[in-house]
KEMAR-807740 format. One line per field, with one value per residue: x, z, y of N, C-alpha, C in turn; residue in three letters. Coordinates in steps of 0.001 Angstrom, whole numbers, padded with zeros to 6 digits, m for minus. Atoms other than C-alpha are relative to their C-alpha. Layout:
BEGIN
n_x <- [X:...] $
n_z <- [Z:...] $
n_y <- [Y:...] $
ca_x <- [X:...] $
ca_z <- [Z:...] $
ca_y <- [Y:...] $
c_x <- [X:...] $
c_z <- [Z:...] $
c_y <- [Y:...] $
resn <- [ALA:...] $
END
This chain:
BEGIN
n_x <- [000783:m000536:m000693:000878:000927:m000764:m000120:001315:000234:m000864:000554:001187:m000451:m000591:001074:000700:m000876:m000190:001252:000205:m000293:000908:m000650:m000736:m001397:m001091:m001209:000261:000880:001385:000338:000080:m001283:m000855:000383:m000391:m001462:m000439:000281:m000933:m001321:000031:m000189:m001319:m001015:m000014:m000647:m001437:m000505:m000072:m001222:m001160:m000012:000471:001071:001262:000900:m000530:000162:001406:000484:m000645:000535:001354:000027:m001094:000545:001116:000158:m000247:000989:m000302:m000910:000666:m000842:m001395:m000289:m000957:m000584:000322:m000401:000885:m000587:000415:m000873:m000495:m000783:m001419:m000122:000531:001434:000834:000995:001378:000928:000846:001365:000784:001235:001247:000661:m000994:000170:m001017:m001330:m000244:m000116:m001328:m000932:m000023:m000510:m001440:m000633:m000732:000166:m001236:m001024:000057:000982:m000642:m000257:001277:000628:m000674:000389:001404:000083:m000509:001050:001167:m000290:m000159:001340:000669:m000644:m001111:m001182:m000856:m001049:000611:000347:m001223:m000478:000917:m000217:m001284:000180:000751:m000865:m001079:000476:m000209:m001357:m000568:m001427:m000854:000229:001433:000383:000458:001412:000040:m000423:001099:001071:m000445:000045:001397:000582:m000565:000456:001434:000327:m000759:m000390:000939:001323:000726:m000606:000458:001348:m000173:m000529:001152:000770:m000808:m000081:001277:000235:m000817:000292:001005:m000569:m001071:000326:m000095:001293:000685:m000034:001143:m000313:m000413:001178:000526:m000950:000126:001284:000105:m001183:m000925:m001345:m000762:m000716:m000599:m001163:m001254:m000111:m000460:m001235:m001105:m000031:m000122:m001355:m000924:000277:m000555:m001470:m000399:000132:m001080:m001265:m000054:000515:m000530:m001275:000189:000594:m000970:000001:m000057:001368:000604:m000526:000537:001404:000080:m000463:001036:001126:m000377:m000019:001399:000457:m000608:000699:001366:000051:m000207:001227:001046:m000207:000640:001449:000529:000238:001233:001054:001306:000899:000857:m000620:m000311:m000699:m001432:m000830:000193:001296:m000236:m000608:001020:000901:m000625:m000053:001341:000498:m001081:000551:m000533:000067:m000716:m000549:000370:001422:000292:m000571:000832:001248:m000298:m000302:001272:000828:m000607:000080:001361:000192:m000929:m000965:m001139:m000993:m001003:000582:000167:m001340:m000476:000711:m000519:m001335:000188:000445:m001114:m000941:000611:m000060:m001407:m000480:m000961] $
n_z <- [m001178:m001255:m000730:m000971:000755:000356:m001209:m000274:000983:m000329:m001183:000430:000819:m000898:m000721:000970:000435:m001072:m000215:001066:m000607:m001100:m001310:m000374:m000382:000853:m000820:m001292:000247:000359:001064:m000413:m000506:000990:000174:m001218:m000017:000974:m000539:m001100:000596:000625:m001009:m000613:001001:000184:m001180:000131:001101:m000452:m000793:000802:001184:001181:000762:m000572:001019:000383:m001142:m000204:001100:m000085:m001161:000310:001057:m000130:m000114:000938:000484:m001103:m000132:000876:m000722:m000779:m001018:000390:000782:m000674:000787:m000441:m001400:m000842:m000317:000886:001147:000070:001198:m000257:m000870:m001313:m000082:000031:001057:m000428:000987:000591:m000566:000938:m000553:000442:000792:000799:000234:000905:m000459:000348:001457:000358:m000496:001005:001257:m000115:m000249:m001257:m000870:m000424:m000363:m001372:m000019:000160:001429:000703:m000483:000613:001408:000032:m000456:001077:000996:m000567:m000226:001314:000578:m000712:000353:m000892:000809:000187:m001025:m001230:000254:m000043:m001389:m000783:000390:m000558:m001451:m000218:000362:m000990:m001380:m000766:m000546:000755:000325:m000649:000585:m000003:m000327:m001374:m000043:m000067:m001349:m000914:000206:m000574:m001461:m000440:000268:m000986:m001336:m000187:m000113:m001036:m001185:m000460:m000447:001061:000153:m001164:000300:001026:m000682:m000644:001007:000512:m001031:m000122:001224:000038:m001189:000334:000976:m000577:m001337:m000162:m000019:m001282:m000513:000509:000867:m000755:m000407:m001231:m001082:m000386:m000674:m001253:m000853:000775:m000578:000509:001178:m000206:m000895:000738:001119:m000488:m000793:000720:001448:000459:m000214:000919:001333:000079:000014:001319:000950:m000269:000407:001402:000996:m000121:000717:001448:000448:000844:m000252:m001407:m000461:m000173:m001223:m001150:m000140:m000413:m001385:m000859:m000027:m000806:m001397:m000448:m000146:m001197:m001168:000011:m000338:m001445:m000665:000239:m000959:m001255:000240:000072:m001371:m000497:000974:m000555:001033:000670:000638:m000952:000765:m000309:001164:000276:000676:001367:000704:000201:001051:001287:000147:000247:001247:000896:001310:000973:m000724:000377:m001227:m000020:m000281:m001359:m000948:000038:m000702:m001428:m000529:m000236:m000986:m001329:m000504:m000479:m001199:m001033:m000302:m000787:000739:000718:001203:000996:000449:000907:001261:000625:000515:001145:001134:000418:000783:001268:000960:000216:m000831:m000982] $
n_y <- [000363:m000511:001056:000656:000844:001199:000821:000587:001058:001133:000660:000746:001127:000984:000695:000843:001089:000975:000719:000988:001301:000299:m000011:001201:m000172:000462:m000140:m000648:m001132:000251:m000932:m001401:m000469:m000651:m001406:m000709:m000054:m001004:m001334:m000270:m000202:m001330:m001029:000100:m000327:m001452:m000574:000241:m000816:m001389:m000148:000382:m000870:000702:m000642:000503:000528:001314:000896:000348:000836:001313:000711:000450:001007:000973:001357:000081:001380:000930:001072:001136:000902:001034:000623:000150:001192:000882:001069:001365:000177:m000793:m001301:m001079:m000252:m001369:m000276:m000267:m001178:000336:m000261:001192:000166:000253:000531:m001036:m000007:m000803:m000571:000623:m001029:m000714:m001438:m000542:000419:001403:000080:m000496:001021:001066:m000556:m000180:001290:m000152:001166:000648:m000985:m000501:m001084:m001304:m000189:m000142:m001225:m001144:m000102:m000416:m001384:m000833:m000151:m000668:m001416:m000636:m000146:m001091:m001261:m000349:m000280:001171:000017:000529:001397:000808:000050:000836:001393:000439:000161:001239:001128:000141:m000052:001236:m000152:m001119:000112:m000994:m001323:m000284:m001372:m000198:000389:001462:000412:m000334:000980:001277:m000079:m000066:001310:000930:m000368:000227:001428:000703:m000758:m001008:000430:000711:001322:000767:000481:001033:001176:000637:000721:001110:001033:000703:000755:001210:000801:001017:000922:000813:000498:001447:000698:m000078:m001367:m000760:m001141:m001176:m000770:000609:m000284:m001398:m000191:000747:m000134:m000832:m000024:001133:m000484:m001316:000057:000189:m000934:m001306:000080:000640:m000154:m001382:m000532:000672:m000556:m001356:000103:000451:m001110:m000958:000613:000427:m000932:m001361:m000164:000015:m001253:m000708:m001441:m000393:m000207:001314:000627:m000728:000388:001400:000113:m000570:000947:001161:m000426:m000031:001383:000584:m000546:000522:001420:000083:m000432:000996:001079:m000416:m000056:001359:000476:m000619:000265:000329:000531:m000969:m001164:m001071:m001041:m000021:000303:001427:000074:m000469:001130:001031:m000466:000319:001455:000521:m000583:000430:000356:m000953:m001273:m001216:m000575:m001412:m000172:000468:m000963:m001200:000297:000110:m001340:m000692:000704:000016:m001371:m000203:000819:m000485:001060:m000463:m000786:000804:000596:m001059:m000384:001044:m000180:m001218:000303:000893:m000807:m000861:000816:000398:m001094:m000327:m001108:000523] $
ca_x <- [092761:093166:095470:092862:090452:093181:093722:089987:089792:092736:091178:087893:089745:091707:088592:086835:089850:090472:086789:087121:088457:086109:086777:089264:092795:095916:099270:099117:096519:092781:090838:090089:093635:095161:093135:093645:097357:097752:096100:098282:101428:100414:100145:103365:105363:104331:105354:108750:109147:108412:111323:113611:112901:111156:108704:105196:103367:105645:105508:101735:101033:103570:102253:098659:099568:102377:100129:097835:098474:099079:095744:097057:099581:098183:099701:103471:104662:106550:108814:108627:110368:107628:109963:109022:110429:112572:114168:117789:117113:115542:111933:109292:107216:103449:100807:098674:095325:092798:089883:086304:085184:086898:087438:089758:092745:092320:091773:094985:096807:095839:096601:100122:100757:101687:100648:103433:105377:106292:103749:106291:107110:103565:102327:104938:103979:100265:100714:102704:099864:097089:098771:099759:096156:095072:097387:100062:103344:105843:108480:106142:104924:108480:109425:106325:106903:110540:109531:106974:109463:112031:109739:110404:114170:115487:118803:121750:120878:117142:115446:114512:110856:111517:113306:110450:107930:109986:110304:106600:105590:107888:106874:103138:103109:105467:105888:103376:099786:098224:100715:099711:096044:097120:099068:095855:094016:096890:097237:093541:093369:096223:095222:092180:094173:096827:094956:095395:092636:090084:091014:088030:087949:089405:085954:084822:087992:087619:083984:084465:088017:089758:092671:093693:094613:095354:097804:100547:099714:100274:103044:105090:104073:103698:106990:108819:107142:108173:111771:111971:110717:113257:116046:115087:113355:114666:118210:116754:115122:116745:115911:116631:112975:111882:114169:112914:109250:109849:111780:109086:106397:108308:108854:105088:104447:106896:105197:101740:102536:103876:100705:098470:100063:098918:095476:095078:095297:092296:090197:086500:083757:081779:082472:084269:085893:089362:092302:091887:088246:089464:091722:088843:086668:089144:089428:085661:085265:087406:085130:087152:087845:088815:091164:090404:086614:086581:088860:086783:083628:085244:086574:083031:081312:083816:083985:080212:080440:083009:085545:088565:091314:093917:091547:090732:094428:095191:092510:093807:097366:096184:094399:097424:099653:097141:097225:101009:101279:103319] $
ca_z <- [089934:093336:095671:098369:095728:094587:098156:098610:095386:096433:099836:098204:095719:098506:100514:097414:096404:099786:099985:096794:099002:101422:105177:106614:107908:105750:107539:110409:108956:108404:105785:107738:109061:105768:105278:108909:108657:105546:107246:110339:108222:106296:109469:110989:107748:107362:110940:110325:106999:108687:111058:108377:105768:103387:100712:102261:098978:097870:101363:101636:098193:098639:102102:100870:097917:099388:100090:097092:095929:099358:099340:096478:098956:100207:102695:102713:100039:101405:099962:100333:103714:104973:105205:103759:100308:099966:096991:096640:098570:101509:100680:101391:098532:098954:097241:094873:096421:093865:094657:094405:092818:090477:089865:087940:090103:089538:085815:085606:087707:085153:082193:083465:084199:087822:089252:091268:091753:095233:096417:096573:092885:091655:093842:092466:088883:089561:091476:088590:086155:088487:089401:085813:084726:087349:085897:088618:087282:085958:088513:091465:089896:089479:093046:094522:092527:093681:097330:097106:095362:098116:101130:102030:102465:101477:099588:100803:098433:099226:099401:102737:101837:101284:104621:106384:104791:105723:109312:109619:108065:110406:113518:112917:112489:115359:117893:119919:121103:117691:117374:120895:119836:116718:118986:120926:117757:116485:119797:119991:116356:116688:120196:118826:115952:118252:121464:122788:122370:125087:125757:125481:122742:123764:123837:126494:128529:128471:129556:132321:133594:131941:134382:132954:129698:130915:133650:131470:128589:130657:132954:130431:126799:126476:128187:126091:122935:123696:124479:121174:119266:120983:120203:116676:115067:116497:115161:111657:111549:109151:110486:113734:113957:113485:116234:118582:117905:118301:121557:123033:122063:123615:126812:127001:126454:129160:131647:130598:130875:134391:135372:133761:136008:139037:137465:136966:140693:141189:138363:139225:137413:134839:132957:135143:132384:133667:131318:131717:130745:127688:126706:127170:124956:122081:122752:122494:119270:116782:113727:110993:113434:112536:115248:114253:114271:117523:119259:118106:119372:122709:123138:122798:124869:127708:127942:128298:130945:132952:132738:135062:134033:133258:130767:129046:128944:127294:124664:124033:123631:121305:119126:119100:117885:115233:113661:113925:116591:118901] $
ca_y <- [093173:094844:092934:092291:090997:088585:087378:086847:084838:082671:081982:080946:078748:077065:076265:074949:072851:071238:070293:068225:065405:063679:063966:061520:061089:060797:060321:062857:065209:065411:067371:070571:070697:071861:075047:076067:075264:077418:080385:080031:079709:082811:084911:083603:083825:087460:088211:086605:088432:091760:091158:089718:092453:090056:091124:090955:090325:087480:085997:086153:084713:081909:081050:080875:078657:076537:073523:073931:070361:068825:066939:064802:063322:060040:057633:057242:054828:051827:049172:045385:045715:048039:051026:054407:055119:058241:059954:060982:064199:062405:063343:060712:059392:059466:057427:059503:060451:061654:063967:062765:066046:068514:072210:074525:073518:069796:070307:072331:069722:067078:069334:070006:066314:066938:063556:061961:065187:066418:068961:071786:071242:070714:073553:075942:075138:075457:078717:080115:079474:080613:083909:084658:084085:086652:089277:089200:090607:088077:089107:088443:085211:083920:084835:083196:080010:079856:080320:077501:075223:075842:075556:071899:072302:075738:075602:077638:080478:080512:083882:085398:084808:081090:080844:082637:080269:077211:078391:079246:075919:073995:075921:075674:071909:071178:073970:075930:075800:075007:072134:071027:070837:068945:066583:065922:064951:062792:060951:060173:059076:056617:055501:053720:052240:050823:049976:046473:043889:044331:047956:050332:053000:056341:057983:055482:055988:059776:059489:056925:057495:060471:060346:056991:058716:062245:061230:059746:062091:065249:064047:062049:062350:066118:067092:064473:065792:069388:068381:066571:069621:071875:069441:068382:071344:074612:073972:073497:076929:079366:082837:084641:085619:082007:080778:083514:082711:078974:079368:081611:079108:076224:078200:078793:075092:074067:076395:075219:071517:072037:073869:071243:068640:070625:071211:067478:066854:069144:067659:067549:065611:067563:070785:073325:075451:074590:074116:070342:070768:072694:069785:067369:069549:069252:065517:065081:067067:065176:064827:066620:069465:073007:074250:077840:077495:075514:078021:080987:079303:078488:082020:083405:080719:080642:084428:084452:081729:083710:080889:081052:083466:080753:079125:082405:083301:079954:080513:084031:082751:079970:082496:084827:082009:080999:084475:084661:087350:085095] $
c_x <- [000669:000562:m000926:m001054:000684:000117:m001320:m000302:000829:m000567:m001227:000394:000618:m001073:m000737:000837:000171:m001265:m000316:000330:m000981:000744:000703:001450:000920:001302:m000384:m000951:m001410:m000429:000021:001335:000707:m000355:000399:001512:000510:m000234:000945:001405:000082:000276:001397:001097:000090:000608:001514:000591:000118:001268:001262:000111:m000338:m001127:m001347:m000929:000464:m000215:m001445:m000516:000602:m000551:m001404:m000011:000981:m000488:m001184:m000255:000257:m001055:000232:000953:m000811:000912:001437:000179:001083:000492:m000400:000351:m000869:000535:m000446:001031:000381:000774:001423:000223:m000524:m001478:m000776:m000896:m001361:m000764:m000870:m001430:m000848:m001244:m001221:m000864:001081:m000318:001133:001403:000281:000113:001389:001086:000137:000611:001521:000740:000801:m000102:001341:001113:m000140:m000865:000635:000244:m001300:m000716:000618:m000452:m001453:m000155:000446:m001085:m001191:000238:000171:m001361:m000794:000679:001093:001262:000932:001091:m000526:m000323:001235:000519:m000875:000233:001300:m000108:m000736:000875:001045:m000498:000175:001366:000669:001476:000787:m000261:m001478:m000257:m000445:m001461:m000140:000392:m001077:m001150:000385:m000109:m001441:m000688:000455:m000528:m001468:m000322:000582:000154:m001071:m001353:m000836:000558:m000380:m001408:000059:000512:m001117:m000759:000768:000046:m001304:m000285:000769:m000200:m000970:000535:000934:m000350:m000009:m001391:m000611:000011:m001186:000453:000290:m001206:m000600:000917:m000141:m001309:m000010:001163:001066:001418:000877:000800:000775:001251:001307:000170:000580:001347:001190:000049:000243:001377:001031:m000160:000638:001525:000492:m000082:001119:001328:000087:m000367:000573:001337:m000144:m000575:001066:000033:000094:m001406:m000700:000460:m000553:m001460:m000105:000402:m001045:m001202:000329:000065:m001424:m000537:000567:m000718:m001416:m000047:000258:m001250:m001139:000143:m000643:m001517:m000618:m000331:m001308:m001180:m001284:m000898:m000835:000777:000231:000760:001459:000796:m000049:m001318:000134:000650:m001037:m000994:000587:000003:m001352:m000627:001051:m000492:000393:000059:000742:000488:m000402:m001468:m000340:000528:m000818:m001307:000215:000306:m001294:m000782:000594:000131:m001370:m000268:000902:000950:001172:001051:001047:m000525:m000157:001349:000568:m000679:000503:001381:m000078:m000416:001138:001028:m000602:000046:001420:000530:001062:000647] $
c_z <- [001257:000829:000970:m000689:m000414:001197:000310:m000974:000310:001201:m000361:m000811:000864:000716:m000941:m000372:001085:000259:m001117:000475:001151:001334:000286:000286:m001087:000723:001324:m000129:m000318:m000915:000450:000508:m001027:m000187:001222:000056:m000940:000532:001151:m000539:m000656:001028:000588:m000994:m000212:001201:m000065:m001087:000401:000800:m000807:m001297:m001286:m000677:000483:m001037:m000441:001121:000161:m001099:000072:001171:m000288:m000958:000221:000100:m000939:m000461:001089:000113:m000927:000673:000832:001079:m000518:m000780:000706:m000963:000526:001465:000962:000356:m001015:m001112:m000034:m001302:000395:000898:001406:000170:m000096:m001229:000632:m001118:m000528:000527:m000843:000671:m000511:m000767:m000751:m000066:m000908:000396:m000413:m001509:m000451:000449:m001018:m001310:000013:000282:001287:000922:000302:000373:001473:000040:m000072:m001476:m000777:000422:m000605:m001436:m000130:000396:m001098:m001048:000549:000175:m001316:m000640:000660:m000234:000946:m000852:m000032:001056:001307:m000160:000131:001430:000854:m000320:000591:001504:000305:m000298:001063:001414:000780:000668:m000782:m000316:000641:m000517:m000045:000390:001450:000125:000101:001388:001031:m000149:000584:001517:000503:m000174:001041:001397:000184:000228:001243:001325:000350:000368:m001120:m000235:001171:m000243:m001085:000631:000721:m001017:m000526:001012:000108:m001233:000022:001231:m000343:m001017:000650:001364:000025:m000036:001396:000626:m000571:m000957:000842:000460:001293:001180:000482:000742:001387:000952:m000714:000539:m000527:m001240:000305:000867:m000760:m001155:000460:000695:m000805:m001483:m000446:000294:m000931:m001426:m000149:m000013:m001375:m001031:000197:m000526:m001513:m001000:000109:m000725:m001514:m000535:m000611:000209:001491:000561:000239:001270:001245:000245:000544:001459:000960:000105:000874:001477:000561:000213:001260:001259:000093:000444:001480:000775:m000206:000944:001335:m000164:000048:001384:000562:m000928:000709:m001113:m000625:m000540:001033:m000658:000424:m001274:m000334:m000719:m001456:m000840:m000314:m001074:m001375:m000238:m000350:m001273:m001084:m001400:m001016:000598:m000720:001286:000115:000409:001427:001036:000043:000769:001509:000615:000338:001133:001400:000579:000600:001283:001151:000454:000795:m000879:m000702:m001287:m001097:m000523:m000979:m001361:m000747:m000606:m001215:m001224:m000520:m000811:m001347:m001037:m000177:000796:000980:m000546] $
c_y <- [000557:m001152:m000726:m000857:m001304:m000941:m000687:m001130:m001243:m000757:m000832:m001232:m001092:m000812:m000952:m001220:m001048:m000818:m000995:m001413:m000216:000060:m001325:000329:m000544:000358:000668:001186:m000471:001143:001459:000544:000880:001466:000818:000194:001087:001411:000350:000264:001371:001091:m000015:000359:001507:000706:m000171:000894:001462:000251:m000268:000811:m000753:000762:m000534:m000617:m001387:m001002:m000441:m000925:m001408:m000801:m000535:m001184:m001148:m001446:m000208:m001423:m001038:m001098:m001189:m000995:m000984:m000547:m000124:m001302:m000814:m001077:m001362:m000250:000803:001362:001046:000203:001476:000190:000368:001210:m000264:000292:m001318:000014:m000235:m000690:001148:m000151:000952:000572:m000752:000992:000774:001487:000468:m000455:m001434:m000188:000446:m000974:m001131:000491:000115:m001309:m000035:m001212:m000643:000952:000359:001255:001384:000301:000206:001277:001250:000198:000444:001466:000963:000256:000797:001496:000746:000241:001128:001347:000454:000150:m001204:m000092:m000582:m001474:m000895:m000127:m000911:m001472:m000532:m000233:m001299:m001209:m000279:m000253:m001302:m000017:001120:m000243:001136:001410:000376:001448:000104:m000407:m001519:m000483:000328:m000996:m001349:000027:000004:m001346:m001019:000284:m000367:m001468:m000647:000723:001020:m000584:m000625:m001407:m000909:m000540:m001077:m001296:m000758:m000852:m001214:m001136:m000777:m000848:m001317:m000881:m001123:m001000:m001014:m000611:m001532:m000634:000053:001377:000770:001099:001242:000816:m000555:000285:001434:000264:m000627:000278:000839:000013:m001139:000391:001279:m000052:m000179:000988:001330:m000098:m000529:000371:001438:000599:m000636:000535:001382:m000023:m000423:001106:001016:m000538:m000205:001081:001408:000154:000040:001306:000906:001505:000266:000170:m001331:m000679:000689:m000372:m001420:m000169:000544:m000936:m001210:000353:000068:m001411:m000635:000478:m000578:m001450:m000213:000364:m001004:m001185:000315:000055:m001395:m000537:000547:m000244:m000411:m000541:001117:001189:001096:001143:000167:m000272:m001489:m000214:000454:m001101:m001070:000416:m000319:m001513:m000597:000561:m000238:m000370:001077:001403:001124:000639:001468:000176:m000415:000983:001279:m000222:m000071:001353:000735:m000659:000082:001405:000247:m000771:000418:m001110:000557:000688:m000863:m000630:001045:000467:m001024:000136:001238:m000245:m000913:000803:000893:m000757:m000368:001124:000517:001161:m000439:m001269] $
resn <- [MET:ALA:TYR:GLN:ASP:LEU:ILE:GLN:GLN:ILE:GLU:MET:LEU:LEU:ARG:GLU:THR:TYR:ASP:LEU:TRP:ASP:PRO:GLY:TRP:VAL:THR:PHE:ASN:TRP:ARG:ASN:TYR:THR:TYR:ASP:HIS:VAL:GLN:ARG:VAL:ARG:GLY:LEU:ALA:MET:SER:LEU:ALA:ALA:GLN:GLU:ASN:GLY:ASP:PRO:ILE:VAL:THR:GLU:LEU:ALA:ALA:LEU:LEU:HIS:ASP:LEU:THR:LYS:PRO:TYR:ASP:GLY:GLU:TYR:ALA:THR:GLY:PRO:ASP:GLY:LYS:ARG:LEU:VAL:ASP:GLU:ARG:GLY:PHE:TRP:TYR:ASN:GLU:LEU:ARG:LEU:PRO:VAL:ARG:SER:ASN:ALA:VAL:THR:HIS:LEU:TYR:ASP:GLU:LEU:GLY:LEU:ALA:GLY:ARG:LEU:HIS:ASN:GLU:SER:GLY:ALA:GLU:LEU:ALA:GLN:ARG:LEU:LEU:ALA:ASP:GLN:GLY:VAL:THR:SER:ASP:ILE:VAL:ALA:GLN:VAL:ALA:ALA:VAL:ILE:ALA:ASP:HIS:LEU:ILE:PRO:PRO:ALA:ASP:ALA:SER:VAL:GLU:ALA:ARG:CYS:LEU:TYR:ASP:ALA:ASP:THR:ILE:ASP:ALA:ASN:ILE:GLY:LEU:PRO:ALA:PHE:VAL:ARG:ASN:ILE:TYR:ILE:ASN:LEU:HIS:PHE:TYR:ASP:GLN:ARG:ARG:ALA:PRO:GLY:GLU:PRO:PRO:ILE:ALA:GLU:THR:LEU:ALA:ALA:ASP:PRO:LEU:ARG:PHE:LEU:GLY:PRO:TYR:ILE:HIS:GLU:ASN:LEU:PRO:ARG:TRP:ALA:ARG:GLY:LYS:ARG:GLN:ASP:PHE:VAL:PRO:LYS:LEU:THR:THR:ASP:ALA:GLY:ARG:ALA:PHE:ALA:THR:ALA:ARG:LEU:ASP:ARG:LEU:ASP:ALA:LEU:PHE:GLY:GLU:LEU:GLY:ALA:ASP:LEU:ALA:ALA:LEU:THR:PRO:GLY:ALA:ASP:HIS:SER:ARG:ILE:ASP:LEU:MET:LEU:HIS:PHE:MET:ARG:HIS:THR:ASP:ASP:PRO:SER:ILE:TRP:ALA:GLU:THR:GLU:ARG:LEU:CYS:ASP:ALA:TRP:GLN:ALA:ALA:SER:ALA:PRO:ALA:PRO:SER:LEU:GLN:LEU:LEU:THR:ALA:LEU:ARG:ALA:GLU:MET:ILE:GLY:GLU:GLN] $
END
């Protein structure tokens, strides 16, 4: 099978597999998040591998398949004291979350007895079988499986491809403009779960008095979030290229959050295509959102509407990060 045909088949299989679970939130993710995340990790991992002299085929296949069994991870398992359960390596246990439909992946998952395994381990074993069945050479199959198995915490002797995948996976979820949009969705999701009795739902607050939420979110929460990512995640990255990408993304975020504070002071009622208006758009479209699809739609619509240059530049930068160019 030609390589591009293999990639196309894998992409179709991923989309089909992730859709076997109904929409809804689990821990800090929602259904459409996983497919988008995998595609972003693929682009970024390949960019890192190009700079770190990694094998592009091994990197791409491992990135596409690294979260193949992630949807089976349910809520974090907790003990009688309410604390999350961890194994001897420090990995959190998750409750098993079964799909409501089935396909070749779920049948193979059951056949191999993978229930209860960490998703890096079960994903590596599944990927090994799927790629072998497609005629991929045994050497490539073994390398891809090892990269997937190592992607949660790469051991000291991890391959360069495994380190690139780990860095891309870590950066995408935590650092940069896609992570900022994810932070918006997470904050709104948990806001309604945790709001005090008598407080209006977040949708009502955003409609009636957006500054009530946006003020502290932009001036306090976002800068604190970015500082925490710089402090906690950049030191854990394993490649020079990963650290450079992450630092550049954080520098862009710092500049953006400062500018958003000034934009907030000039907020006007109604849609004005400002960067605050862009944030509000994401906040008002939270039903199993696809960050990629929503950004593509906004890029087209706001270009046609002659939106202000800062807004179009933000959308362009968001798209560039999503495909791994920045």
